[in-house]
N, C-alpha and C positions, 0 to 999 in steps of 0.2 A: 504494500499499499504506499509506503514511504517513497519508493521509486516512482510510483504513479503520480504522487503529489508533486514531486520534484520535476518530473517530466512535464506535467501540466503547467507548472509555474514557468519553466523554461520556454515552453511553447507560447505562453502569453507574452513573455518578454520578446521572443522572436517576432510575434505578430505585430507588436507595437513598434519594434525596430523596423520591420519591413514596411509598415505603413508610413513611417517617417521618410524612409528612402523613396517609397512609391510617390508620396506627395511632392517630394523635391524633383523627381524625374518628371512628373506630370506638369509641374510649373514650366518646364522647358520643352517638353516633347508632346504632351497631350495624352489622353487616356488610352488610346489604342496602342501607341508605341510603348507606353508604360506597361500595359498588360502583356504585350508581346515579349518585352524584355524580362518581366517578372516570370512569366510562365515558361518562356524559352530557355532562359538561364537556369531556372529551377529544373526543367526537364534534363538539360545537359548535365547539371551537377548530380541529380538523382541517378541518371543513367551511368555516369562514370563511377560514382560511389557504389551503386548497385553491382556493377561489374566487378569492382575490386573486392567487395564484401561477399557477394553471393555467387559470383562467377556465372557459369551456365545455368544455374538454378534460377537466375533472374527471369528467364524466359519460360518457366513452367507455369502456365496459366490455364491448366486443364479445367479447374473447377470454378473458373470465373464466370459468373452470370453475365449475359450480354448487357444488361442495364447498368452494371458497375462501370462500364467504359465511359459513361456520361459524366463521371466525376470531374474529368478535365474540363468539360464544357461548363460545368458549374463553377469551376475555378475562374473562368473568364468573368462570370457574373460577380463573383466575390471581389476580384481585383477592381473591376470597373466601378462597382457600387461603393466600395470602400474609398477609392480615390476621389470619387465625386462627393461622397458624404463628408469626408475630411475637408475637402476644398470649401464646401458650403457651411459646415457646422463647426469646424475646428477638430483637432484630433481627440481631445478628451471627451467631448460630448458625443461625437460620432461613434467612438469606440464603446462608450457606455451604452449606447443604443444597441450596437452590435452584440454586446455581451448579454443584454437583457433579451434580445431576440434569439440568440443562441440558446440561452437557458429555457426560454419559452418553447422553442421548437424541440429541444431535447426532451422536455417534459411530455409534450404531445407525442413525440415519436416513441418514447418509452411506454407511455400509457396505452397507446394504440398498437404497439408492436410493429411499427412501420419498417419497411425495408428489411424484414427478416430479424429485427431486434427481438430479444426476449421481452415479453410484455410485463411491465412493472405497474402495479396499481397506483393511480393518482391519489395523492394525499393532501390534506389541508396544509401540511408543512411545506410542500412544494409550492402551493399557491401563495402562502405567506412569504416564502423566499422571493418569488417574483414580485410581489407587492412591495417588499422592502427595497429591492433593487430599483424598481421603477420610481418609488418615492425618493430614493437617494439621488437618482438622476434628476428628478424635478427640483429637488432642493439645491443640488449642485448648479443646475442651469439658472435657477432664479437668483441664487446668491451671486453668481457671476455677473448678472445684469445689474444688480445693486452696486457692486464694486465698480463696474464700468461707469455707471452714472456718477458715482462719487468722484472718480478720477476726472471725468469731463467737467464737473462743476468746480473742482478745486483749482 
């Protein structure tokens, strides 16, 4: 469990770092070039590392369901939507919305057993967690506006 927590924390840091890079590339190149660079370089790095780590086993895809292949297409939507939301909302607010959305979709996916997941019953604690996160986002966003107004009037 500890390894899972550490890996999730590292993934969160990587996502935040990648979003900073993506927004900087987008300022100079646009959304589609940013998406091409992110996913293209990600493919190249994954392919090379996969070959080094797994060798020929990298190509054993016997039990892959056809709809799994659409994950890369979903990645295009992820990058484009993140770049555009950060551009319009700023990184902190955009990522907080992304996190709440991820949590909400994960709860729905688990509860319904979507895409072959083991079905996990929906609980009040899960609902409370989403409410707390959304409330935190709203408090964060509202407090930022007050601070901005204070700076402008000073």
